[in-house]
C-alpha positions as CSV (number, residue, x, y, z in Angstrom):
1,M,-110.7,40.9,-205.7
2,K,-107.2,42.3,-205.2
3,K,-104.5,39.8,-204.5
4,S,-103.0,40.3,-201.1
5,L,-99.5,39.1,-201.9
6,P,-97.1,41.4,-203.7
7,F,-97.5,41.3,-207.5
8,V,-94.5,39.6,-209.0
9,I,-93.1,40.8,-212.4
10,S,-90.3,39.0,-214.1
11,I,-88.2,40.8,-216.7
12,A,-86.4,38.7,-219.3
13,S,-84.2,39.5,-222.3
14,V,-81.0,38.4,-223.8
15,S,-77.7,39.5,-222.2
16,G,-77.4,43.2,-222.8
17,G,-81.1,43.5,-223.4
18,G,-81.8,45.9,-220.6
19,K,-83.2,43.7,-217.8
20,T,-81.2,45.3,-214.9
21,T,-81.8,48.8,-216.1
22,I,-85.6,48.3,-216.4
23,V,-85.8,46.5,-213.1
24,N,-84.0,49.3,-211.4
25,R,-86.3,51.9,-213.0
26,L,-89.5,50.0,-212.3
27,T,-88.5,49.5,-208.7
28,Q,-88.1,53.3,-208.3
29,Q,-91.3,54.1,-210.1
30,F,-93.6,51.6,-208.5
31,G,-92.6,52.5,-205.0
32,N,-93.2,50.0,-202.2
33,S,-91.3,47.4,-204.3
34,K,-88.1,45.4,-204.1
35,A,-86.0,43.8,-206.8
36,L,-84.3,40.5,-207.2
37,Y,-81.4,40.1,-209.7
38,F,-80.5,36.7,-211.2
39,D,-76.9,37.7,-211.5
40,D,-76.6,38.3,-207.8
41,Y,-76.7,34.6,-207.2
42,D,-74.2,31.7,-207.8
43,F,-76.5,29.0,-209.0
44,E,-75.8,25.3,-209.6
45,G,-76.5,24.8,-213.2
46,P,-75.1,23.5,-216.5
47,D,-71.3,24.0,-216.8
48,D,-71.5,24.4,-220.6
49,I,-74.2,26.8,-221.6
50,L,-73.9,26.0,-225.3
51,K,-74.2,22.3,-224.7
52,W,-77.2,23.1,-222.4
53,V,-78.8,25.1,-225.3
54,D,-78.1,22.4,-227.8
55,D,-79.6,19.8,-225.5
56,G,-82.9,21.7,-225.3
57,A,-82.2,24.5,-222.7
58,N,-84.3,23.0,-220.0
59,S,-84.5,25.9,-217.5
60,S,-85.4,23.6,-214.6
61,E,-81.9,22.1,-214.7
62,W,-80.8,25.3,-212.8
63,N,-81.1,25.0,-209.0
64,L,-82.6,28.3,-208.1
65,T,-83.2,27.5,-204.4
66,P,-81.3,30.6,-203.2
67,L,-83.5,32.9,-205.4
68,L,-86.7,31.0,-204.4
69,K,-85.8,31.4,-200.7
70,D,-85.4,35.2,-201.2
71,L,-88.6,35.4,-203.3
72,K,-90.6,33.6,-200.7
73,S,-89.2,35.9,-198.0
74,L,-90.2,39.0,-200.0
75,L,-93.7,37.6,-200.5
76,E,-94.1,37.8,-196.8
77,E,-93.3,41.5,-196.7
78,P,-96.0,44.2,-197.1
79,L,-94.9,45.1,-200.6
80,D,-97.0,46.0,-203.6
81,Y,-94.4,44.6,-206.2
82,I,-91.5,42.3,-206.5
83,I,-89.6,42.9,-209.8
84,M,-87.2,40.2,-210.9
85,D,-84.4,40.3,-213.4
86,F,-85.0,36.7,-214.4
87,P,-84.1,35.2,-217.7
88,F,-86.5,32.2,-217.7
89,A,-90.0,33.8,-217.5
90,Y,-92.4,30.9,-216.8
91,Q,-89.9,28.2,-218.0
92,H,-88.6,27.3,-214.6
93,D,-90.6,24.8,-212.4
94,Q,-89.4,26.2,-209.1
95,I,-90.3,29.9,-209.8
96,S,-93.1,29.9,-212.5
97,S,-96.1,29.7,-210.1
98,F,-94.9,32.8,-208.2
99,I,-94.9,35.1,-211.3
100,D,-97.9,37.2,-212.0
101,L,-96.6,38.9,-215.2
102,A,-93.7,37.8,-217.4
103,V,-92.2,40.5,-219.6
104,F,-89.8,39.9,-222.5
105,I,-87.7,42.9,-223.6
106,D,-87.1,42.1,-227.3
107,T,-83.9,43.9,-227.9
108,P,-82.3,43.6,-231.4
109,L,-79.3,41.2,-231.1
110,D,-76.9,43.8,-232.5
111,L,-77.9,46.4,-229.9
112,A,-77.8,43.8,-227.1
113,L,-74.3,42.7,-228.1
114,A,-73.1,46.3,-228.3
115,R,-74.4,47.0,-224.8
116,R,-72.9,43.8,-223.4
117,M,-69.5,44.6,-225.0
118,K,-69.6,48.1,-223.6
119,R,-70.6,46.8,-220.1
120,D,-68.4,43.8,-219.8
121,F,-65.3,44.6,-221.9
122,A,-64.7,48.4,-221.4
123,E,-61.3,47.7,-219.9
124,S,-60.3,44.9,-222.2
125,S,-57.8,44.9,-224.9
126,A,-58.8,45.0,-228.6
127,A,-57.6,41.4,-228.9
128,E,-59.9,40.3,-226.1
129,I,-62.8,42.2,-227.6
130,L,-62.2,40.5,-231.0
131,L,-62.1,37.1,-229.3
132,Q,-65.4,37.8,-227.6
133,L,-66.9,38.9,-230.9
134,E,-65.6,35.8,-232.6
135,H,-67.1,33.6,-229.9
136,Y,-70.5,35.3,-230.2
137,A,-70.5,35.0,-234.0
138,H,-69.6,31.4,-234.1
139,K,-71.1,30.0,-230.9
140,G,-72.7,32.3,-228.4
141,R,-75.3,33.7,-230.7
142,R,-77.1,30.3,-230.4
143,A,-77.9,31.1,-226.7
144,Y,-79.4,34.5,-227.7
145,L,-81.6,32.9,-230.4
146,E,-82.7,30.2,-228.0
147,M,-84.3,32.9,-225.7
148,L,-86.1,34.3,-228.7
149,H,-87.5,30.8,-229.5
150,T,-88.4,29.7,-225.9
151,I,-88.7,32.6,-223.5
152,K,-90.1,35.3,-225.7
153,P,-93.2,33.3,-226.8
154,N,-93.9,32.2,-223.2
155,S,-94.0,35.7,-221.8
156,D,-97.2,37.7,-221.2
157,V,-95.8,40.9,-222.7
158,E,-93.2,41.7,-225.3
159,I,-91.7,45.2,-225.4
160,D,-89.3,46.6,-228.0
161,G,-85.9,46.8,-226.4
162,A,-84.8,49.5,-228.8
163,L,-87.2,51.9,-227.2
164,S,-85.9,54.4,-224.6
165,I,-85.8,53.4,-221.0
166,D,-88.7,55.8,-220.3
167,A,-90.8,54.4,-223.1
168,I,-90.3,50.8,-221.9
169,T,-91.1,51.6,-218.3
170,D,-94.1,53.7,-219.3
171,Q,-95.5,50.6,-221.1
172,L,-94.8,48.4,-218.2
173,L,-96.3,50.8,-215.7
174,K,-99.6,50.5,-217.7
175,Q,-99.4,46.7,-217.2
176,G,-99.5,46.8,-213.4
177,R,-102.3,45.1,-211.5
């Protein structure tokens, strides 16, 4: 029996892993769908991400009430799909029960870092870029590795993030209902 509510797909990956790009493409290709983007919200959560990671990275410490409100609203619409750019897969108590398919885009960390640097620091000085790279090498990489240890194994589907956008979305289109 076909589920009457929209089918909810969450897309997770490390920063620079391709979440937003894939969510945008899937929303276009699925038709009758809408997207939610984690970065569009200002959530109450841990002030120090690295301390949060070191303390066990409990995703439920984030108050995702604004996202949950929007998700519930979209669930009332006559949509076929809701596609979420969402870093926690099934790891957040407020959201997990609404997800029908959790996808992890497993992007090699060097590629994700290169994409993130290009995206976030295109207008930065060389000194600022070097500081960001230093931070990643000595501290920030822990957050990336945490996702590989917690979110990746708790997702339904893993897709190689080094593949082309078309190859990734083709694989995901086959995963639909």
